[in-house]
C-alpha positions in Angstrom: 133.9 66.6 144.5 137.5 66.8 144.1 139.8 65.1 146.6 143.4 66.5 147.5 146.1 63.8 146.6 148.9 62.9 149.1 151.4 64.3 146.6 149.6 67.6 146.9 150.4 68.2 150.8 153.9 70.3 150.6 152.3 72.7 148.0 149.1 72.9 150.1 151.0 73.7 153.1 153.2 76.0 151.4 150.0 78.0 149.9 148.3 78.1 153.1 151.5 79.6 155.1 152.2 82.0 151.9 149.0 83.7 152.9 150.2 84.6 156.5 147.8 82.2 158.2 149.6 79.8 160.5 149.1 76.0 160.0 150.6 73.3 162.0 150.2 70.1 163.6 148.5 69.2 166.7 149.6 66.1 168.2 150.1 63.3 165.8 146.7 63.3 164.0 145.5 66.7 163.9 146.1 70.3 162.2 144.9 73.8 162.7 144.9 76.7 160.4 145.1 80.2 162.4 144.6 83.7 161.6 145.1 85.0 165.4 148.2 86.6 164.0 146.5 88.4 161.0 145.6 92.3 161.4 141.8 92.5 161.5 141.6 94.5 158.3 143.4 91.9 156.1 141.5 89.1 157.6 138.6 89.2 154.8 141.4 89.0 152.0 142.7 86.2 153.7 139.3 84.1 154.0 139.1 84.9 150.3 142.5 83.4 149.7 142.0 80.3 151.9 138.6 79.5 150.2 140.7 79.7 146.7 143.2 77.2 148.2 140.5 75.0 149.6 138.7 74.9 145.9 142.0 74.2 144.1 143.0 71.3 146.2 139.7 69.8 147.3 138.7 67.8 150.2 141.6 66.6 152.5 139.7 65.0 155.5 141.3 61.8 154.3 144.7 62.8 154.4 144.6 64.6 157.8 147.1 62.4 159.5 149.6 62.6 156.8 149.1 66.3 156.5 149.9 66.5 160.3 152.9 64.0 159.7 154.3 66.4 157.1 153.6 69.6 159.2 155.7 67.7 162.1 158.6 66.8 159.6 158.8 70.5 158.4 158.9 71.8 161.8 155.3 73.2 162.0 153.7 71.3 165.0 152.5 71.9 168.5 153.0 69.2 171.2 149.6 68.1 172.5 149.0 66.5 176.1 147.3 63.2 176.0 143.9 63.4 176.5 142.4 62.3 179.8 139.8 59.7 179.6 136.4 61.3 180.5 134.9 60.3 183.7 
């Protein structure tokens, strides 16, 4: 299976954002892609575009922290509160 390269991160973020789907870092090591702002009638087309992007860039789990760092560096982040230890 194809793996995304670190050099692909800016293009990947740009392609996802161009679909209208928000992508942002959550804390220092995670990121999310959300479709909550996309009108319901356009979501099916959005899912198709995201699937094409996924196929084009390949797996990216190994770059999760680097993607989150890039997103934070371009202002696409949400501050996450520190996790509380489980009791």
